N, C-alpha and C positions, 0 to 999 in steps of 0.2 A: 841152097834151097832148103836145107833142114832148118835154118834160122827163120825162114819165112813161115814154116809150119809151126815152129815154136812160138813165134810172135802171134800167129793166129790163135793158137791154143791159149796163150796168156790173155789175149783180148776177150776170148769167149769166157774164160774163167772170171775175169774182172767184171764182165757184163752180168754173168750169173750171180756173182757176189753182190753187185749193186742192186739187181732185181730182188734178191732175197732180203737185203736191208730195207728196200722200199716196201716190200710186202709186210715185213715184220713191224714196220713203223705205222702201218695203216690201222685206223681204229676198227673195232669189231664189237659185236655183241657176244657175251658169254652167258650161256644158260646155266644158272646156279640151282635150279629146281624146277620140277614140272608138275608136282602133285597139288591137289586142292588144299585149302586151308588146314585141314586136319592131318595132312601128310599121309604116308603109306609105309607101314601099316597104320591104320586109323583107330583111334580110341574106341573101344567097345566092339570092334570087329571080331566076330567069332568064326569067320570063314577060314578054311584050311590054309589059304595062302597067307592071311594075316597072322594066324596062329603060329605058322611055321617061322615067320620072320620074328615074331615076339620071342619064341623059344630060342632062336639063334642070336637074339640081341642085335638084330640088324635093321637098318632102314632100307626099305625097298626103293623109295624115292624121296628126295627133299621137296619142300613146299615151293610152289611157283615163285620164281624170282629170276630177274635177269640183271646183268651189269653191262654198262657201256664202258669199254676199255680203250684208253688212248695211250698206246706205248710211247709215242713221241714225248708226251708231257709226263709220263709215268703216273697218270691219274686214272681213277675209275669211279664210277657212280652206280650205286645200286638203285634199281626200281623195286621198292617195297623192302620192308624189314620184317622177315618172317620169324616164327618160332624156331626155325632152324638157322638163325643168324650166326651162331658161333661157327658151325661147320662151313657155312657159305662165305663168311668173311675169311676164314682160313684158306679155303679153296681160292678165293679171289686174289688174295695177296701173294700166296705161294705160287700159283700157276702163272699169274700175270706180272709179278714183280712190280706192282703199282700200289699206290696208297689210296685209301678210300677218301674221295674228295666231297662226297655228299650222298644223300639218300632222297629219292623222289618217291612220295607216297601216292598210291592210287585211291585208297579209301579206308574207312575205319571198320573193316571186318578183320577178325582176329588173325588171319593168316597173312595180313598185309602190313601191319604196323607194330604188333606186339613185340617184335624182335628189338625194338628200340630200348627195351628194358636193359639189355646187355650193355648199353652205353652209360648206364648210371653208376653211382658210387659203389654199389654192391658188386659190380663186375669190372668193367674197363675204366670207369671214371673218366670218360672221354672229355675232351676240351673243345667246345664250340664246333661240333660237327654240323655242317649245314643240313637241315632237313627241310625239303621243299614241300609245301602243303597248300591246298586250296583253302578258301576262307573258313568254311565250316570245319574242315579237318584241323586247321590251325587253332580255332576256338576250342575244339574238342580236347586237343592236347594241352592247351594252356589252362583250361578251366577244370580238368579232371585229374586227380591223382591216380596212379603214381607219375603219370606223364608230365604233370605240371612241375614236379620236382626236377625233372630233366631240364626243363626250361629255366627254372629259378637258379639252379646250380650251373647253368650254362654248359651242361654236358652236350646239349644241342642248341643250335640257333635256328629258329624257324624262319625260313625264307618264303614269303608269300608268293603264291602262284595266282594267275588269272587265266581263265579259259581262253585258248587260242592265242595267248601271248608267248612269243618265242623267248627262250632263255639261252644265252650263249654259254657254252661250256669251255670251248677253246675257239681259236680262229676258224677251225675247220669243222667243229661239232656244235650242234644245237639241239634243243629239245622243246617240244610244245605240248602242253596238256590240252585235252579236249573232253568235254562232258559226255558221258554215256548214261543211259537209264539203267539203274540197278536199285537194289533194296537200300535206300539211303537213310537208315535209321539214325546214324550219328554224323554222317558227313556226306558230301557229294561224292560221286565216283568219276574218275577220269581214266582215259587211256592216254597214251603218249605217242607222238610222232618224233622219231629220232632222225636227224639229218647230218650227213657228212657232205663234203664237196662232191662225193661220188654217188652216194646212195641215200634212199629214204627207207625207214622201217616204221611200222606201227605195232604197238603192243596193247592188246585189250584182253586182260585176263578174266575180267568179269563184265557181263552185260546181261540184261534180262532176256530180250529177244531182238534179233536184228531188225524185224519189221516195225518195231516201235521207236527205233532210233531215227533222228531227223536226217541222218546221212545215209547214203546208199553204200552198204559195205562192199558190194561188188565193184563200184567205182573207186572206193578207197584202195582196194586190192590192186586195181589196175594202175593206180597212181603212185604206187610204191614198189620197192624191190623185195621187201620182206614183210610178211604179215604174221605176227604171233597172236593167235586168236583163241578165245575161250572154247575149250574142249571139255568142260567139266563132266558132262554126261553124254554117254553115247546114244541112248534112246530113252523114250518114256517108259515109266514103270521099272526103272533100274534099281530103285531103292525100295525094297519090300516094306510095307506098312507105313510109308510116308507119302504125303500129298506133295507131289513134285511141283505143283503150281505155287507152293509156298517158298520154294527155292528155285525161281525161274532162271534158266540159262538156255541158250540155243543148243539143242541136242546136236551132236556131231552129224547124225543122219540128216537133220534139217539143214545144217550148214552145207553139207555136200550136195544136197538137192538144190539149194539156192545158188551154189557156185558151179553147177554142172555145165553151164554154157560158157564159162570162162575159157580162154585159150589154155593150152597145155602149159605155156610159159607162166601165165597168171596163176594157174592152179598150183604150180610148183613153188610159188611164193608162200603159200599157206602152211604154217606150222602150228598144229594144235598144241595147246599148253593148258595148265591148270586142270589136271585130270583127276577126277574123284576116285577114291579107292574102290568104288563099285564099277568103274569104267573098265571094260575089257581091253581098252587100248593100252593099259599098263602092262599087259601080259605079252611077252615076246612070242611071236608066231601065232597069236590068236586070229580067229576069223575076222574080227573087227580091224585089227592091224592090217591084215591082207586086203580088206575091202577099202580102207583109206588109201593105202599105197596104190592099189589097182586103179582107183579113181583119179590118181595123179597128185594127191596131197601128201603132206609130210607130218611127222610127229617131232616135236622138240625133244632133244636128248640132253641129259645132264652133261655139263662140261663141253657141250658143242659150241664151236666158234662160228659166227656168221659175220662175214666181212661187211664193213660199211664203206 
């Protein structure tokens, strides 16, 4: 009889080991940063919280960036190259034991592409890193220094993107850019849909307002499993002395009102990201954080893994 019990225990152990291996081989999204383009603390910020971090020589949060990680192929892809690229690349490669296989850019605002400079001869001297860019973004990089030097030296190889055209990353993973309205001074702006054989996710770190987009964001949320969405500002008037219509984003309070009729399951898909230094969502235990969580939504967290 004892051998029967031992056999059962061995089978259970083998099954658990197999399940663990399967889970660890599944692709996932890794959050590499959650702050708006200027990071946190933010240049010129005189508030006590910023000054405390400056004096301590610490970063409160890295700039908004995510990675798609595929443990099976040991590859990963960043979406956006931020000014915090050195730290984010280190986190990505050390935590995931993968190699950077490419970078997908959303647009030409400073927090989303300027990290490419670290791929140049002054730093890494990278060789032919694929950088995926929409037409205007591609032209901007090729026609303006210092980015054009990255192209001419083949530190990067620009891979052209087209709106709504699917790019295969592996047999089980793909990514699709889609246009969103934003301040497009130098390039168009895109979000991305990321798909595995199991799940779908959307990533929209920047958009002007949901109601001027040709798509219905509530339907987009319903059609995916994960929605990483622009949470730059919590409410109007958040930046003293600045006209916030010049830097339009959907306020988190507006988004929560728009999403209030979603099911609890759909609300739980929403993770706010790209948080400005003035946004109280950056502060643990704040009334704003409690309000978001009470309403059924989530906040993206650095080093968070979200399964695909």
